[in-house]
N, C-alpha and C positions, 0 to 999 in steps of 0.2 A: 860400627859402619852399618848403615841400612841395607836391608838386603833386597835385593833386584827382584822384583814380580814380571813373571812375563804370562802373557794373556794373548792365546791364540785366537786370532780372530777369523770365522769362518765367513770369509764375505761372500754373499750370494753372486754380486757382480763385480767384475773389474773393469777399467778402463778398456784393456786388450777385449774384454767380451763385447763391451759397445762398439769397438771400434771395427771387431770380426761381425757381428752381427748386422751394423751398417753396412759391409762390404755385400752381404748376405741380403738384405733387404733391398739394396740399390740393385740388382741382378735379375736378371729374366729366369735363371735355373742356376743349380749349386755349381755345375760345369762354369758357367760363366763367373760367377764368384770365385772359383777355383783361380780361374785365370787373374783376375785382379788382386788376388790375395799371394799368387804367385805359389800355390800349393797343389797338391793333386786332389781330384773329385773325391774321393774316399776320404782325404783329411778333412776337408769342409763336411763331408758327413757325420763323421766322428765326431769332431769338435761340436756340431751342431745337437746332436744326441746327448752328449755330456752337459752341454749347456743347459738343454730343454730336463735334462734328469735333476741337475743340479735346482733348477727353480721350479721342477714338477708341474710343469706345464708344456703344451704344445705349441710354438712359436709360427709354423710354417705348414701350409697343407702341402701334402708330397702329390703332384700331380704328375700326370706323364710327360708333359711338355713345359708349362709356364709353372714357375713357384708363386704361390698366393700366401699372403701373411695372413696368422688368424688375429683375432681381435688383440690379444694379449700380445702377438709378433707386432701388430703395427703399434699398439702403447710404447713397447720396448724401442723401437725403431726411432718414434718421434720423439720421446723424452731421452733415449739415449745421446740423439744430434744433437740435442741442445747440449748434454752434459759433456759431449765430446768438445762442442765449440766453445763451451766455457773453460775446460781445462786448456786447450789451444791459446785461449785469451790470455788466462792467467800465465801460462808457460811463457808467452811474447811480452809479456807486461815485466815479468822478473826478468826477462833476459834483455831487454831494454834496458834495465838498472845496471845489469852488468856490461853493458855495452857490447852485447852478441847481437845478430840480424838472424832470428830464427822465423819458421813460416814456409810457407811454401809459392813457389813461383814458377808458371810454366810459360815458356817461352816459344812462339812459333815463327819459323825463317824458312826461306826456299831451300831446296836441297843443295846446290854447288854453294850458293852465298852460307848458308848455314854450316855446312862441313867445314868450308875453308876458314871462315873469319866469326862464327859466333861460337860453333863448338869449343874452340881454345879459350874464348873469354868465358864461357861458361863452367868450364873445367877450371879454370884458376879461380874463378869467384866462389865455386862449390869448396874447393882446398882452402880457402882462405876463411870461410864461414861454413864449417861441416854441420852446424843443425838447420841450415837452410836447405830446405828438399826442392831441389830446382830439376824440371824434366824440359828437355829440348825436345820437340815436335818439328820435323820437317817435311814441308809440303809445298808445291808450288801452285796450290789451290786456297787460298786465302779466304777468297769469297763464299766457300763450300764449307768454311769450318765455322762453326757456332762461336759468337763472342763469349761465350761460358768455358769455351775450351781454352782458352788462354788468356793471361794476364800481360803479358808483351807480344807484339806481332810487329816482326820486321818484315817488309813487303818492299820489292823492287819492281818498280813502275807505277803506272798510274791507278788510283782505285776508284777514279770515276764516280766520286760521290757515293758509292754503293753503303758506306759504313757512316753516313751523317753525325751519329749519335757520340762516336768515339773520339777521343782527342788523339789526334794526331801531329807527329812534327817530323820535319825533313830531316836528316841527320849527315846526308852526303848527297853530292850530286851522282847523277848516273849519266855523263854524257857517252855517246858512243859515235864513232867514225866508221863510215866505209870506206875502205882502203883494197886498192888492185894495183897490180903493176902497170906501167905505162901500154905494155902489148895488150892486156887483158881487154879493155874496149874495143879496140882494133879487131881481136880476134872473135870476140864475142859479141857482135854489136845485136842492141836491144832496141825494141820499138819503145817510144814513150806512148804511156796511156794518158789521155786526157780526160 
């Protein structure tokens, strides 16, 4: 029987390191990176020190207010993002062959409508496709949100051609009716404005 040979590889970088540094590089401060990564600021500082120690180079300039990348940090951020994107594409291609849906989907919807109708659909879809990362953002101000912030937006009302480059589809009518008891108009007379 052939003997098994185990070789321990001491990798300088892992995909987790690249994702971590991407979050740091995209942030204005380590505290902002901590919020993105959902960890404490000291945890980000410690992990960054460990990464810099392993690579034997400084990746960021630690200023009082803003975080700036060193030349090496810029190189890592730029190439690291390409590697992360390639890994995500490979993962997606393999998942498609298995018949799975993977990736990320960001949905924007109005507060009331989103909570009542969209959130249950998103929860059900996420349960059926656990490898799909779904994010539901509720806001009544679609016009103030950058189109880069969402993949699908649900809007109730007129868009007034404020976003002509988008592909839009009407999914349901939004008919509204003004109703009052027969006595209301007599008791609360209003003047008609012309």
